[in-house]
C-alpha positions, 0 to 999 in steps of 0.5 A: 103117920108112920107104918108102926103107928098104922099097924099098932092102930090096926092091932087095936081095932082088929082086937078090940074094935067094932064096926056096926050099922044101925038101922031105923025102921020108923018113919023113914029109912036111916042107917048109921055106921059107927067104929068103937074101941072100948076097953079098960085101958085108958091110956090105950083108948086115948093113944088110939084117939090121938093117933087117929086124930077123929072121934071122941073119947068117953069114960069111964064107964062103970060096970056092975059085978064084982072085979069088973073094971071101968071102961073108956070108949072111942067112937066115930059116927060122921059119914066122912070120919068113917069112910077115912077110917075104913079106907086107912085101916082096911088094908091092914086088917084081918079077913073079918074086919077087912070084909066088914070095912069093904061092906061099910065103904060099899054101902057109904060110897053108893049113897 
């Protein structure tokens, strides 16, 4: 991957991406980090997937309401994929996303 492609990936994720952690408070402790890019431009989501080389693309998801466009979603959830993804893109992110990626990396490395 060249610097231009890395910058493009970072820009898409910084603008359209989401990094979340799901907590489960049932019979045992459960945490899972997930990275997602969701948008109505299928070609952009598929290019993101092709360049990053991990994850899955799903869609179209049909939204309700007048004028709503179908949505496409790329996501990852495997621990190793999240670690590699955050390590690759964190240096290219803006402050808020970089901080979330640092939190994710700290959390996953500690386990």
